[in-house]
N, C-alpha and C positions, 0 to 999 in steps of 0.2 A: 711441548711447548715448541714452537717456528722457531728458526734458526734467528730471522729478525728479531725477537724478542728476545733471544740467549746470549745476542748480542746487544741489546740494551741494558741486561743484568748485567752482563758483568762489567758494564760502562760503571753500573750503579754501586754494583757492590764492592764488598774487596774482593781480593782475589782468594781467599780462606774460606768464603760463605757462598753457599748454594743457596738460590733463590729457592724456596717453599711452592709447590707446586698450584696452583689457582683453585681455591677452596669449588670442590662440583655446590650447585645450587641443583634444589630437588625440583622438579616439572612441576607447575601447578596448572591449573584449568588456563590460568592469565597468561602464562609462558607457554601454553601449549598450542603450539602450530593452529592458524586457522585452515581448515578443511573444505573445500568444496561441498557442495550437495547440486544433487541431479535426480531428475524425478523424467523418467522417459516417459513417452507421451503415453504410452499405452498403461503405464500407469496411473496417468490422470485421468486417464479416460473409463480407465478401472474404475477408478473413486467417485469418476462421474458419475458413471451406472448408478452407483448406491447414492449419492445426492439425487438424482432426479425420483428414484423410490423415496425417499426423504419426503422431496418435494411434491409426488404426490398424495401421500397421505396428511401435507401440511398445507402452506399456504401459494402454491406453487412454488417454489423458491429453495437452493437450501446451500449452504456454503463450511465450509471447512479453515482454517487454518495449518496452514503445514507447519511452517516453522517461523518463531519470530525471533530477529538479529536486534542487535542495537539502535540500530537508526531503519532497520525497515521490517514489513515481516510476508511472509508470503501465503497466497491464499488461492482455495479452488472456490467456484461458484456456477452454478447450477441454475437458471433458471426457464420457466415456460412461461410467461407473466410480465409486465410492466413492473420495474422496480420502483419506488418511491425518489422524488428528488433530492436529491443530497448536498451537501457543502463541507467539505473538511476545511480548517482553518490551515490545521496544522500537517497534514497528509496528500501528498502527491500520489494520483493512480495512475497505474500502466496497466492498463488490458492488451492479454493475448490470449485471441479469440482461437479456441482450439477446436469447434463446432457450433455450425449453426448458424444463424443469422441475429443482429437486432439492432435498432437504430438507437444510435449515443446522441442526448439533444445537451450540447453544452451553453453554459450565456444565461440572459435572460434573468427572470425572476421565480424566487421559488416563492412559490403562492402556501398557503398555511403554513410558512413555515414556524417552527419550534427548536427551540433547543432540546438537543436531547442526551447531551454530555460537553464536557469543557470541547470548544470548536466544533462541534462537531451540529447542523442544521441539518431537518429534515423537513419534508413538506411535500403536499399531494402532487403536484406535478409543477413544470417547467413552462413558462410566460414569456414566450417572446426569444430564446434560444435558437442554437445554430444545429441543428441535422445532418448528423452523418452515419450512412446504412456502416456494419461492420459487417464481416464473415470471415469463416474461419483463414487463418494465417493474417489476419490482420493487427497491428497493434496502436493501440490508441494512447495520448499521454493527456490525462486532467492534470495541469496545476492545481496546488493547495489556493483556497480563496475560491473555485470556478463551481461555480451551480451546475450540474449534472446529474441525467437520468436514462435510466438504462430502458426502450421500448421493447418489446416481443411480441409479434401480434398472431394473428388465427394460432394456428399449431405448429407453430416455430417455436426452437429451443435456444437458447445462448449457454454457452458452458466457453469461459476462460480460466488462464492463472493471472491471478492479481499479485500485484508488485505494489505496497502500501510504503511511500517512503515517506521519514518526517522531512516535512518539508521548512520556509523560512514562516514563522508564525508572521500569519496577516494581521500586522501592526494599522495598518491602512487598507482604504475603502479598494476593493479591484475593479478598473475599469470594463470588464467584460462582465460584468450580472450588477442582481440586484435579489434583498432579502426582500419579504414581502411581508411580515410578523402579525397576526390576527388573534390578539386575544389569547398567546400562548404562555404557559407558567413563568416564563422570563420575562417577557412582554406584555405587561396587562392594558396600556395605553395603545396598543395596536402603532406600527412606524416601518417606516420602510428604508433600510437603509442599501443603497449602492455600493457594491464592490470595487472597486478602481483598476 
């Protein structure tokens, strides 16, 4: 016990009483200190080589979740072909480009949109979005509610470390883009939802 604490106890207790030592708490996972995670680029690129093999025998892309946390998840992604158009209502995407190059299309309208899960929309392509070339060393931030698609041309490949962060739930339309739904399971009448 610190001298300061001892002095307080002396003033609170009668002179003939000794303070009981504080009870020791058992350490639980909740009480355990948070630990930092570290993924060296060499290890990530080794994992990416494995994902490249999976992609070669699959549909041209592969990814793995490295670790899930309370408010975010980390992933490694490899692609040798275009991705689908996506919109995450509840997640922000951060792309850290490790190798290769691709074009990130953001905003615009998701064509052929279908709801594939809570807050998750997929489509065939983005119409009217802004294009930005990404290369090794670049970082891209896609806010929740913004349509986006990764395009990989020719023989190029694209490897990125992705952080998916839980973002604000999108209650209002997003002004930067739109979704076009055509005969999807969630919307049989077809509509156009403009995102604020």
